[in-house]
C-alpha positions in Angstrom: 93.1 71.2 95.8 93.5 68.5 98.4 94.7 69.7 101.7 93.9 73.4 100.9 93.2 75.5 104.0 89.6 76.4 104.6 88.4 79.9 105.6 85.0 81.1 106.6 83.2 83.4 104.1 83.1 86.4 106.4 85.2 89.1 108.0 86.9 86.7 110.3 87.8 84.5 107.3 89.4 87.4 105.5 91.4 88.3 108.6 92.5 84.7 108.9 93.8 84.7 105.3 95.7 87.9 105.8 97.2 86.7 109.1 98.3 83.6 107.3 99.8 85.6 104.5 101.8 87.8 106.9 102.8 84.9 109.1 106.3 83.3 109.3 105.6 81.0 106.4 103.4 83.5 104.5 103.8 85.5 101.3 107.0 87.5 100.9 105.1 90.4 99.3 102.4 90.6 102.0 105.0 90.3 104.7 107.0 93.2 103.3 104.0 95.6 103.3 103.7 98.4 105.8 100.8 100.7 106.6 102.5 103.4 104.5 103.2 101.2 101.4 99.6 100.1 101.4 98.2 103.6 101.1 99.0 103.8 97.4 97.3 100.4 96.8 94.3 101.5 98.8 93.9 104.7 96.8 94.1 102.7 93.6 91.5 100.2 94.7 89.2 103.0 95.8 89.5 104.6 92.4 88.6 101.3 90.7 85.6 100.9 93.0 84.4 104.4 92.1 84.8 103.7 88.4 82.7 100.5 88.8 80.0 102.5 90.6 80.0 105.1 87.9 79.5 102.4 85.3 76.8 100.7 87.4 78.8 97.5 87.0 77.4 95.3 89.9 79.9 92.5 89.4 82.8 95.1 89.3 81.4 96.8 92.4 81.4 93.5 94.2 84.9 92.6 93.2 86.4 96.1 93.9 84.6 96.4 97.2 86.4 93.2 98.2 89.8 94.6 97.1 89.1 97.8 99.2 88.2 95.6 102.2 91.3 93.5 101.8 93.4 96.6 101.9 91.6 97.9 105.0 91.9 94.6 106.7 95.6 94.5 106.0 95.9 97.8 107.9 94.1 96.0 110.8 96.4 93.0 110.6 99.4 95.3 110.9 97.8 97.1 113.8 97.2 93.7 115.5 100.9 92.8 115.1 101.9 96.1 116.8 99.4 95.5 119.6 97.5 98.7 118.7 93.9 97.5 118.0 92.0 94.5 116.6 89.2 93.9 114.1 86.8 93.8 117.1 88.0 97.2 118.2 87.3 98.6 114.7 83.8 97.2 114.7 82.9 98.4 118.2 84.4 101.9 117.6 82.4 102.4 114.3 79.2 101.0 115.7 79.4 103.2 118.8 80.2 106.2 116.6 77.3 105.6 114.2 74.8 105.1 117.1 76.1 108.3 118.8 76.0 110.4 115.7 72.5 109.3 114.8 70.9 110.5 118.0 67.7 111.2 116.0 67.4 107.5 115.4 68.9 105.9 118.5 68.3 108.8 120.9 66.0 111.7 121.7 67.1 114.3 119.1 64.9 115.4 116.2 66.0 115.6 112.6 63.5 115.4 109.8 65.5 116.5 106.7 68.9 115.8 105.4 70.0 119.3 106.3 68.8 118.9 109.9 70.7 115.6 110.0 73.9 117.2 108.8 73.5 120.0 111.4 73.0 117.4 114.2 76.0 115.4 113.0 78.2 118.5 113.2 76.9 119.3 116.6 77.7 115.9 117.9 81.2 115.9 116.2 81.9 119.2 118.0 81.0 117.6 121.3 83.4 114.8 120.6 86.2 117.2 119.8 85.6 119.2 123.0 87.7 116.9 125.2 90.5 116.7 122.7 93.5 119.0 122.3 92.7 122.2 120.4 94.0 122.4 116.9 95.7 125.5 115.5 93.2 125.9 112.7 89.7 124.6 111.7 91.4 123.5 108.5 93.8 121.1 110.3 91.3 118.2 109.8 91.4 118.4 106.0 93.7 115.6 104.9 96.6 116.4 102.6 96.3 113.0 100.8 93.0 114.0 99.2 92.9 114.8 95.5 93.3 118.6 94.9 89.6 118.8 93.9 88.3 117.0 97.0 90.7 119.0 99.2 89.6 122.3 97.7 85.9 121.4 98.5 86.6 120.3 102.0 88.7 123.5 102.8 85.8 125.6 101.4 83.2 123.7 103.5 85.3 124.1 106.7 85.4 127.9 106.1 81.8 128.0 105.2 80.7 126.5 108.5 82.0 129.6 110.3 80.3 132.0 107.9 83.2 132.5 105.4 81.0 131.8 102.3 79.2 133.2 99.4 75.6 134.3 99.5 74.5 133.6 95.9 75.6 131.5 93.0 75.7 134.6 90.8 78.4 136.1 93.1 80.6 133.0 92.6 80.0 133.2 88.8 81.2 136.8 88.9 84.3 135.7 90.7 84.9 133.1 88.0 84.6 135.8 85.4 87.0 137.9 87.4 89.5 135.1 87.5 89.2 134.6 83.8 90.0 138.3 83.2 93.0 138.0 85.5 94.1 134.9 83.6 93.9 136.8 80.3 95.9 139.7 81.7 98.6 137.2 82.9 98.7 135.6 79.5 99.0 138.9 77.8 101.9 139.8 80.1 103.8 136.6 79.2 104.4 135.8 82.9 104.3 132.0 83.0 104.2 131.9 86.8 101.3 134.4 86.9 99.4 132.4 84.3 99.8 129.2 86.3 98.8 131.0 89.5 95.6 132.4 87.9 94.7 129.0 86.4 94.8 127.6 89.9 92.6 130.4 91.2 90.1 129.7 88.3 89.9 126.0 89.2 89.4 126.9 92.9 86.6 129.3 92.0 84.9 126.7 89.8 85.1 124.2 92.7 83.5 126.8 94.9 80.5 127.1 92.6 80.1 123.3 92.5 80.3 123.0 96.2 77.9 125.9 96.8 75.2 124.3 94.6 75.2 121.2 96.8 74.8 118.8 93.9 77.3 116.4 92.7 80.8 117.0 93.9 83.8 118.2 91.8 85.3 114.8 91.5 82.0 113.3 90.2 81.4 116.2 87.7 85.0 116.0 86.4 84.7 112.2 86.0 81.4 112.8 84.1 83.2 115.4 81.8 86.0 112.9 81.2 83.6 110.2 80.2 81.9 112.6 77.9 85.2 113.6 76.3 86.2 110.0 75.9 82.9 108.9 74.3 83.0 111.8 71.8 86.7 111.2 70.9 86.1 107.5 70.5 83.2 108.4 68.1 85.7 110.5 66.1 88.2 107.6 66.0 85.5 105.1 64.9 84.1 107.4 62.2 87.5 108.2 60.8 88.5 104.5 60.8 85.3 103.8 58.8 86.3 106.4 56.3 89.8 105.0 56.0 91.3 108.2 57.4 94.0 108.4 60.1 93.7 110.6 63.1 96.9 112.4 62.1 95.7 113.3 58.6 92.1 114.1 59.4 92.7 117.7 60.4 91.0 119.7 63.1 88.0 120.9 61.0 87.0 117.3 60.2 87.4 116.2 63.8 85.4 119.2 65.0 82.6 118.3 62.6 82.6 114.7 64.0 82.7 116.1 67.5 79.6 118.0 67.0 78.0 115.0 65.4 78.8 113.0 68.5 77.2 115.7 70.7 74.0 115.6 68.7 73.9 111.8 69.1 74.1 111.9 72.9 
């Protein structure tokens, strides 16, 4: 519309928009946000971006990436207001970090495989931590805000770096079987608290196997399983609707037959 403010189509333009929204005559909602209130929005936007990536939705990825950036830049806008750091500081800090940690590209180090790159990355990170106050535990760096699955993997990875790890996949599989046996014992005992405790141990053991295999992470595999369940159940719904049968009256045997049909059709 006539007289509308113009902003450049780059990072500076987005920062200018956010500064305007948080300014004296800006948006009441944006002005009311704090770095803490924004974390829930950031988590939601990241989840939507991951969903778009999983669906290979290029338009969705573009849109959700913008939403994630908007949330990140709002954090920078708040920091600017507090006099803590600026967008330029963020760029410079990240560029310096990436150059420093990729010494095999920008320096004299050698790393030919992804594994060697990871080892070099950890060595450089250890050097960076050398001048900082010592933490009480190597687990202190694992954020509590992570989802339980992601946090379980990161806790296990931290312990594995100092040798507290399994030697073979089969050993972890045996541990999973052990946890199932303990779960069954707890269920037989009728101890609800023990059952819940063993269920948690079973999940943790399953994450350990996923992490040890070095393939897709736990979050990705569970999202994949959720999509599989959703697709199969939607097939059941669609099939029953075509038959003029309601979900409530179909019965488990009919739904199981359709479930198996959905599996065969995948």
